[in-house]
VOBA-1610 file (N, C-alpha, C; in pm, whole numbers, padded with zeros to 5 digits, always signed):
BEGIN
Met-01347+00202+01805Met-01272+00197+01682Met-01223+00055+01659Ile-01235+00011+01538Ile-01181-00118+01496Ile-01066-00087+01401Trp-00948-00137+01434Trp-00830-00099+01357Trp-00727-00210+01354Ser-00628-00193+01266Ser-00521-00292+01256Ser-00386-00222+01248Met-00283-00299+01281Met-00145-00253+01267Met-00066-00365+01202Thr+00015-00328+01105Thr+00101-00426+01039Thr+00221-00454+01129Val+00249-00583+01154Val+00355-00617+01249Val+00468-00705+01197Pro+00456-00782+01090Pro+00567-00870+01054Pro+00693-00792+01015Gly+00803-00832+01073Gly+00930-00767+01045Gly+00946-00631+01108Arg+00850-00589+01188Arg+00859-00461+01258Arg+00896-00488+01403Pro+00986-00409+01462Pro+01028-00434+01600Pro+00913-00416+01699Ala+00875-00524+01763Ala+00763-00520+01858Ala+00790-00425+01972Glu+00915-00415+02017Glu+00943-00327+02130Glu+00933-00179+02094Leu+00919-00148+01966Leu+00890-00011+01922Leu+00742+00010+01897Val+00683-00077+01815Val+00547-00050+01768Val+00440-00075+01874Phe+00455-00179+01955Phe+00350-00206+02054Phe+00346-00103+02167Pro+00460-00058+02222Pro+00449+00050+02321Pro+00389+00178+02262Thr+00411+00201+02135Thr+00355+00321+02071Thr+00204+00319+02074Val+00146+00203+02050Val-00001+00194+02038Val-00069+00126+02156Ala+00005+00098+02263Ala-00052+00022+02376Ala-00180+00086+02430Arg-00180+00216+02449Arg-00300+00283+02503Arg-00416+00277+02404Leu-00385+00282+02277Leu-00488+00272+02174Leu-00548+00131+02172Ile-00465+00031+02191Ile-00514-00107+02201Ile-00606-00120+02321Asp-00562-00068+02437Asp-00646-00073+02557Asp-00780-00004+02535His-00776+00112+02472His-00898+00190+02450His-00997+00118+02360Ser-00947+00046+02262Ser-01036-00018+02165Ser-01064-00165+02195Ser-01007-00217+02302Ser-01020-00361+02327Ser-01160-00405+02368Leu-01237-00319+02433Leu-01371-00358+02476Leu-01480-00301+02386Glu-01454-00188+02327Glu-01551-00126+02236Glu-01482-00103+02103Gly-01481-00202+02021Gly-01412-00195+01894Gly-01326-00319+01879Gly-01204-00300+01837Gly-01115-00414+01824Gly-00983-00374+01762Phe-00882-00453+01792Phe-00748-00435+01737Phe-00706-00565+01672Phe-00647-00555+01555Phe-00597-00671+01483Phe-00453-00647+01443Ala-00367-00744+01473Ala-00231-00743+01419Ala-00242-00808+01282Cys-00194-00738+01182Cys-00214-00783+01044Cys-00081-00802+00974Asn-00079-00888+00875Asn+00043-00914+00799Asn+00051-00836+00670Ser-00052-00762+00634Ser-00052-00691+00506Ser-00118-00554+00520Thr-00039-00451+00500Thr-00094-00316+00504Thr-00193-00294+00391Ala-00162-00344+00272Ala-00254-00329+00158Ala-00388-00396+00187Tyr-00384-00515+00246Tyr-00509-00583+00280Tyr-00589-00501+00382Ser-00521-00449+00482Ser-00589-00367+00583Ser-00656-00246+00519Leu-00589-00184+00424Leu-00649-00070+00354Leu-00780-00110+00287Thr-00784-00228+00229Thr-00908-00272+00162Thr-01020-00295+00263Arg-00986-00325+00387Arg-01089-00346+00490Arg-01153-00213+00532Leu-01086-00102+00508Leu-01150+00028+00530Leu-01267+00045+00434Leu-01249-00003+00312Leu-01351+00012+00208Leu-01475-00070+00236Thr-01458-00181+00306Thr-01571-00269+00336Thr-01632-00239+00473Asn-01582-00135+00538Asn-01628-00096+00673Asn-01598-00202+00779Gln-01504-00290+00752Gln-01462-00387+00853Gln-01359-00326+00948Leu-01289-00223+00902Leu-01194-00149+00985Leu-01225+00000+00974Asp-01195+00072+01082Asp-01204+00217+01082Asp-01070+00281+01048Ala-00962+00208+01076Ala-00828+00263+01054Ala-00727+00150+01044Cys-00613+00183+00985Cys-00499+00090+00987Cys-00371+00173+00990Val-00270+00119+01056Val-00143+00189+01071Val-00027+00093+01048Asp+00081+00150+00997Asp+00209+00080+00985Asp+00314+00187+01014Ile+00351+00201+01140Ile+00429+00315+01186Ile+00578+00289+01202Ala+00622+00165+01192Ala+00760+00130+01225Ala+00862+00210+01147Asn+00838+00231+01019Asn+00938+00298+00938Asn+00967+00441+00983Arg+00872+00503+01050Arg+00901+00639+01099Arg+01017+00635+01198Tyr+01021+00534+01283Tyr+01134+00520+01376Tyr+01264+00500+01299His+01259+00416+01196His+01381+00388+01120His+01431+00513+01049Arg+01342+00599+01007Arg+01383+00724+00943Arg+01433+00827+01045Asp+01368+00835+01160Asp+01400+00938+01259Asp+01526+00908+01339Ile+01541+00785+01383Ile+01654+00749+01471Ile+01718+00618+01425Pro+01766+00613+01300Pro+01816+00486+01246Pro+01930+00425+01326Asp+02022+00508+01375Asp+02135+00454+01450Asp+02093+00391+01581Lys+01979+00430+01634Lys+01930+00376+01761Lys+01847+00249+01742Val+01791+00229+01623Val+01696+00118+01605Val+01735+00018+01496Gln+01846+00040+01429Gln+01885-00047+01317Gln+01888-00195+01359Arg+01951-00224+01471Arg+01960-00365+01515Arg+01823-00423+01548Leu+01735-00342+01603Leu+01599-00390+01632Leu+01528-00430+01503Phe+01543-00348+01399Phe+01481-00378+01270Phe+01543-00503+01207Glu+01675-00514+01213Glu+01742-00631+01155Glu+01703-00758+01230Asn+01689-00749+01361Asn+01647-00864+01440Asn+01504-00905+01403Ala+01414-00810+01396Ala+01274-00840+01363Ala+01260-00891+01220Gly+01345-00843+01130Gly+01338-00882+00989Gly+01434-00993+00953Gln+01486-01063+01052Gln+01580-01174+01032Gln+01696-01134+00941Gly+01757-01021+00976Gly+01875-00973+00905Gly+01848-00862+00806Lys+01723-00833+00778Lys+01687-00729+00682Lys+01595-00626+00748Val+01596-00506+00693Val+01500-00405+00735Val+01375-00426+00650Ile+01265-00459+00715Ile+01139-00487+00646Ile+01047-00366+00661Gly+00980-00331+00555Gly+00885-00220+00558Gly+00793-00226+00438Ile+00708-00126+00424Ile+00616-00121+00311Ile+00693-00074+00188Ala+00699-00158+00086Ala+00753-00115-00043Ala+00641-00043-00117Pro+00671+00068-00182Pro+00565+00146-00248Pro+00480+00065-00345Tyr+00543-00023-00422Tyr+00464-00099-00520Tyr+00366-00195-00454Asp+00392-00234-00331Asp+00298-00321-00259Asp+00171-00247-00218Leu+00181-00119-00206Leu+00073-00037-00153Leu-00004+00039-00260Ala+00055+00057-00376Ala+00003+00151-00476Ala-00143+00130-00512Ala-00182+00009-00547Ala-00320-00015-00592Ala-00421+00008-00480Ala-00394-00050-00363Ala-00487-00035-00250Ala-00494+00111-00206Leu-00383+00181-00212Leu-00379+00323-00176Leu-00470+00405-00267Leu-00460+00382-00397Leu-00543+00455-00492Leu-00691+00428-00468Val-00726+00302-00450Val-00867+00266-00428Val-00918+00329-00299Ala-00838+00323-00192Ala-00880+00381-00064Ala-00900+00532-00075Gln-00809+00599-00142Gln-00822+00744-00157Gln-00944+00779-00242Glu-00967+00705-00348Glu-01083+00730-00434Glu-01214+00707-00359Ala-01211+00618-00260Ala-01331+00590-00180Ala-01351+00691-00068Gly-01258+00785-00052Gly-01275+00889+00048Gly-01198+00868+00177Cys-01119+00763+00184Cys-01037+00740+00303Cys-00923+00842+00306Val-00876+00873+00425Val-00763+00964+00440Val-00640+00878+00467Val-00541+00888+00379Val-00422+00803+00388Val-00298+00890+00373Thr-00211+00885+00474Thr-00083+00957+00470Thr+00025+00866+00528Asp+00148+00917+00526Asp+00252+00847+00600Asp+00240+00888+00747Ala+00328+00838+00831Ala+00318+00865+00975Ala+00362+01007+01011Tyr+00403+01085+00912Tyr+00431+01228+00932Tyr+00314+01314+00887Gly+00212+01252+00827Gly+00098+01326+00775Gly+00114+01371+00631Lys+00218+01321+00564Lys+00245+01360+00425Lys+00178+01263+00328Ser+00142+01316+00211Ser+00082+01231+00107Ser+00190+01145+00042Phe+00147+01051-00039Phe+00239+00961-00109Phe+00262+01006-00253Asp+00223+01127-00287Asp+00228+01172-00426Asp+00367+01166-00489Gly+00472+01197-00416Gly+00606+01199-00474Gly+00686+01072-00457Val+00625+00965-00411Val+00697+00841-00381Val+00730+00766-00510Leu+00853+00718-00520Leu+00895+00638-00635Leu+00841+00497-00620Leu+00754+00456-00710Leu+00685+00328-00695Leu+00774+00206-00708Leu+00879+00212-00788Leu+00959+00093-00814Leu+01085+00085-00728Asp+01106+00179-00641Asp+01222+00178-00552Asp+01184+00104-00424Ser+01235-00018-00409Ser+01202-00098-00292Ser+01315-00101-00189Ser+01411-00010-00201Ser+01520-00005-00105Ser+01468+00037+00032Ala+01543+00003+00135Ala+01502+00036+00272Ala+01482+00187+00288Gly+01558+00267+00216Gly+01545+00411+00224Gly+01414+00464+00166Asn+01345+00382+00089Asn+01217+00423+00029Asn+01099+00350+00093His+01124+00274+00200His+01012+00211+00270His+00922+00319+00328Leu+00796+00285+00343Leu+00696+00382+00385Leu+00640+00351+00523Ser+00577+00449+00581Ser+00491+00431+00698Ser+00351+00468+00652Leu+00250+00438+00732Leu+00113+00464+00688Leu+00021+00485+00807Val-00064+00585+00794Val-00177+00605+00885Val-00297+00629+00795Ala-00395+00540+00803Ala-00514+00549+00718Ala-00638+00541+00805Ala-00737+00622+00769Ala-00862+00623+00845Ala-00979+00644+00750Ala-01094+00601+00795Ala-01215+00610+00714Ala-01262+00754+00697Asn-01216+00846+00785Asn-01259+00986+00774Asn-01152+01079+00829Lys-01166+01208+00798Lys-01066+01308+00837Lys-01055+01324+00988Gly-01168+01321+01057Gly-01165+01339+01202Gly-01086+01231+01272Leu-01110+01107+01235Leu-01037+00995+01296Leu-00890+01002+01258His-00860+01034+01134His-00720+01045+01092His-00648+01151+01174Ala-00711+01265+01195Ala-00649+01372+01274Ala-00622+01327+01417Lys-00717+01257+01478Lys-00698+01207+01614Lys-00584+01106+01620Leu-00578+01016+01522Leu-00470+00917+01518Leu-00334+00986+01501Met-00327+01083+01413Met-00201+01153+01390Met-00154+01224+01517Glu-00246+01287+01588Glu-00211+01355+01712Glu-00161+01255+01816Phe-00235+01147+01835Phe-00198+01045+01933Phe-00064+00982+01897Leu-00051+00935+01773Leu+00071+00867+01731Leu+00190+00961+01734Gly+00171+01085+01696Gly+00280+01183+01700Gly+00336+01199+01840Arg+00247+01211+01938Arg+00292+01225+02078Arg+00365+01100+02125Arg+00308+00983+02096Arg+00368+00858+02143Arg+00502+00831+02076Ile+00510+00855+01947Ile+00636+00833+01875Ile+00743+00927+01929Glu+00709+01053+01949Glu+00805+01148+02004Glu+00854+01104+02142Met+00763+01058+02226Met+00800+01013+02359Met+00897+00895+02352Leu+00867+00796+02270Leu+00954+00679+02260Leu+01086+00712+02193Glu+01084+00799+02093Glu+01210+00839+02031Glu+01300+00910+02131Asn+01244+00991+02217Asn+01323+01058+02321Asn+01386+00957+02415Arg+01313+00853+02448Arg+01369+00747+02533Arg+01485+00677+02463Phe+01467+00645+02335Phe+01571+00576+02260Phe+01692+00667+02236Gln+01670+00796+02221Gln+01782+00889+02201Gln+01875+00889+02322Ala+01820+00864+02439Ala+01900+00864+02561Ala+01985+00738+02575Leu+01956+00636+02494Leu+02031+00510+02500Leu+02156+00517+02415Pro+02257+00434+02447Pro+02374+00426+02359Pro+02331+00373+02222Thr+02408+00405+02119Thr+02377+00359+01984Thr+02376+00207+01980Ser+02275+00151+01908Ser+02260+00004+01903Ser+02366-00060+01817
//
């Protein structure tokens, strides 16, 4: 599998442990790219340069905000950085029309998302794959890893 993960402004100590095994698995047969643009990564699915792309950080911010707020502010130099819906809208539409499977990190569609709301509360997560089978495998893997790391963070004092 050749895939990318969006990393700028996302807490490395959350996102990299989540995908570490996936990076190891794809490092010799495939490839992993740290990318600065989720929308750009989505377009690479259309050109067959990538099989998948993920931006999972916001799921942590939604699930355990009191435990990770400082990590997000540190990574974002004082701000919580994430995918604003308007940044993703065009690439999302094109990817879906081309047959890619694109959801948030919970497996939900983006149909009800407010496009012009760029507040931290409306930031998105993303799991996109060139086909349903790969998307299902990614969702299963990421779901387990995110749950495991969230349980570890829940045991820590509030940040």
